[in-house]
N, C-alpha and C positions, 0 to 999 in steps of 0.2 A: 322383289324377282321381277326380271324383265319379260316380256313376250317371248325372249329366245335363250334369256341369261339369268343366271340366280346370283344374286350376291350376297356372301358371306361375309360380315362386320368382323373383323378381328379387333381392330381398334379404331375407336371412330375419330375422325379428324378434330380438330378443335380451329378456331380463330387462325392462328399463326403456326400449326404444324399437320403435318398429313399425316391420316391415320392408315391402317394396314386392311385389305381385303382381299378376298377371293372370287374372283368368278368361277362361278359351274355352267360351263358351256353345256347347253342342252342339246334334245334332240330336235326340238321344237322348230318352228318356224312361223313369221308372219309374212303376210303381202299387203299392202295398199292399205298400211296405216291400220289393218282391222286390228290386230292381235293375234293371240294365241290360235294357231287353225287346229282341227279338227285331230291331224295324224304327226306322229314323229317321222322322222329322216333317220333312218340306222345309224349310226358312228359320227352323223353330222358335228354334235359338239365335241368329239375329241379330233375330226380332222380340223374347227375353226382355232381350236386352240393349240392345238401344235404349227400350224401356218402362221397365225396369230405372234407365236412366240417367236418362231422363227424369222420373222421381219422385225420385230421388235428388236430383236438382237443386233441383226444387219443396221437398223437405224442407229441403235447405240455405238456401234461400232464407225458410223459415219459422222458420230456427231452431233446426233439428234435428241434431247432427252426425251424420256417416254416415263410413264406408270410403271411399268413393267420391272417386276422384281425376279421372278423365275415360275417352274412348272412345280405342281404339287402331286405327287405319289406316293402313297403307302406314307401320309406325313409328313415327307420328306420335301425338302427343297432341290430342283435339280435348274440346270441350263438344258438347253434344246440337246445340245449334244451327248450330254450324259444320260438320258432318258433311253431307255431302252423299249418301253413299251408307250403308247400313246394313252395323254389323259387329258380329262375334259377340265383340271382347275389351275387355274393360274394366280397367283398370289402378284398383289397390283399396291400402289400406293393411292389412297383413297384422299378426294379433296372434298369439300365443299361444295353440294348442288343448289342454288338460290335460284330461285322461278320469277322472283319480283327483278325487273330492270333496272329499277330504281336504287333498289340493294346492293344489285351487284357494282355500279359505278360508286359507292361508298368503299368498294374492297381495294387491299391492297394486293393480295394474293392468296394463294392456297383455296381457288376454285374452280369449278367447270367453266369455260366460255360458253355459251350457249347457242354457240353456230356446230351445222353441220358444212364443214367444209370441202365441196366439190370439185375435183378437177375433171376437164374432160379432155381427152385427146383425139376423140373421134365424135361424130354425131351420128349414131346407128339409127334406123327406122324404130320409132316409138321411144327416142329421148323425149323428157319434157320441154327442151328448147323448144321445140316444133310448135305446142303447144301454146307455149306461151308469146311466140313469136306471132300465130294466129290470132289471137287475142289482144294483139297490141299490148302486153304488159313490156316487153323488152322491144327493142330495134335490133339488127344485125349491128352497127355500129356499137352498142352496149356491150357486144360481146369481141370487140374487136375485129368485124370480119366488114368486108368491103361491100359485100351484097347477100341479099337470101339462102344461107347454105341447104343442101341438100342433103334427105337421107342417106347415111353411110358415108357422108364427106369424113375425110382425114386431116384434121386440123394443122395447118403449119406451127401455131403454138398453142400450149394449151390455155383453155379458159378455164378460169378459174372462177365458180360461184358461189351463193351462201343460202342457205336455208335454215329456218329456226330449227332448234333442237328439243327446248322442252314443254312447245303448247300442243296441244290435242293434238292438231294437224300440222305438219310442216308446210311452212310457209317461204317462199323466195322470197331474197332481198336483194336490194341492190346494195354496192360496198357500201355507200355513205348510211343507209339503213342498219347494215352490221356494224358498220361503227357506233350508230345510234344506241343500240340496243347492250351493247356490251361496254359500251364507256372506252373502248381502246383508241389510243392514239393514232394518227397517221403513220408515226414511226414503229408503232407496234404494229398494226395491219399491214404495213409493207413487210414487217418479218416474219408474220405469219404466212403471205403469200411465198413468199421466198421460200422458207421452210415447205408448205405444202408443193410447190413444185418440185424442191429436192425428193421428199417423199416420193411424187408419183413418177422421177426420174428411176429411183433407185427400184420401185415394182414393175417398170417397166422391164427395166433392164436384167432384173431375176426373172420374170414370165416367161421375156422373150427366151431363155434357155430353152426351157421346157417347150416353146413352138406356139406359146399362148401369148395373142395381143390384149393390152390393157388398156382397154375403151374410154375407161372412167372409174371413178370411186370417189368414198366420201374419206374424210380423216375426221376426225374430234380431238380439240385441245383446249388443257385447260392452263392456269398459269399456278407455277409451283409458291412456295412461301417466299421466294424472294422476286416474283412477279416473272419468272424465266418461264417461257413457254416450252410445253410439255405434250408429248402425244398421248392420247388416252384411250380406252374403250377396246376395241381389235382394229388391225389393221391388213392391209393385203389379202383379205379373203373373200371366195366369191359371193362371202353376202353383204361386204364393203365394195367391192368392185363389180365391174362390167367385164369378166373376160370372154376372150374367142379364142375358137381353136378350130381350125379347118372351117371356117364359114360358120361356126355353129354356136352361140353363145353357150358360157359352163359358166352359169351365175343365178340366181334367184329366179333372172328373170325367165329360166325354164318354167317356173309354176306359174308365174305371173303370164307367161303364154298361154296354160293350159286353163287358168280360169276366166280369161280374158272370153273365150268360148262360152263359158257357163250364165244362165240368167240371176247366178249370185250377184255375177260383176255387173251386169246391164243393172239392177239394183243400187249396187254402189254408186253409179256414176249419176244416178238420180238425188240418191239421198245424203250421200257424203257431204259433210259441213255442215249439215243439221245435227240440233240437239238431239242426243241418244240414235245418232244414224245407225250405230252399229245393232243397235236393236230393230229398227226399222229394214236393214238389208236380210238380216236373221243369220242361220248358220250356216257357213258354207259347206259345199258337197264334198265328201272325201276325195282322195287321190286313187285312182286307178295302180292296184298292185305293183302293174309293171312300171309304171313312173315312178312310183315312190323308191322301188330298187333302185332304177338307173340312176336317180337323183342322187341318192345313199354312194353309190360307187362313183359318180362324179364327184364330190365332195373328197372320198379317199382319195381316187386317182390324182385328183389336182393338187392336193398335199404331197402325195409322194413324189410327181412329177418337180414340182418347183422345186420343192427341199434337198431332191436328188437323192432320197432315200423311201426304203420300200418300208415304210411304217406300217401302213394297211394293206393285207389280202384283196386285193384290186386291181381287175384287168388293169391292160395300158387305157391310157385317155382317148386315144385311137379308137379304140375297141368300143369304151363305152359310150364316146360319142357317137358312134354306128349306131347304137342301140337306142340313145334319146331321138336320134331322129327317124327311127324305126317308130319309136312309141307315139312321137310325138305328131307325125305326118298318118298314122296308122287311125 
């Protein structure tokens, strides 16, 4: 079980052959690496499952390998356009997950690459890039920029960034560090970046049809049995991406903004990184009912408008965004 998805194992992977599993997308959510929060967001799981399936099938048509097999409803396997009602269950190929970086370097294939690959098309206010620049961890030239960026800056070329995937707290990595912990060759890293850029282009193209700006997002990869790159986890959803609609962010950032105003978040800033930091910060406060309902509609409407299908009985994204603004400003 993860903080937001449960994994059902149908067949375990072995050294040289993938397994079969099923993601059960839940209505749980997580922010700031804390883990499961005290509330649930109604229909979030189904919306994320359907939207991710939609993007996986587009990636496949564009020649990008994925671990996606199909959607499960009433124990039957469906493709996105074959299913009449939303489901929260997705069947996938499973690979081995190895946490020891030295062991990973010995593997030929069939394993999760322990990186989150992040593409950045803009640098919105609140982007981690600004904190890292301020602390001197990176310089503008590391990002391919000639000068210090400003919040809200639209980039001429996307930045591809890396962070750890399997450590207790995500750690940003430079390209050479990402290659070091994963054992990727120069050629493999170049290919990974090329595929990440193509996925970014596809998500940007599809969301633009709904009037949504794709600001940034994360992608996860694995190697299949033949050490060919394969997209895994979920892709193109408001949890994996930072979307913006009519100057309002429509992603988990809505929840982060709410929690940044709380005493609980102040304690996260103090204790995060220490041993047992989650226990030290204490239990998060619950969400206001109005915000919880508005965010639920955001997930459903986002799925409807990106996929072009009325999957959920939810208002237009324009109406939902107006409600979110009222709740956050109130």
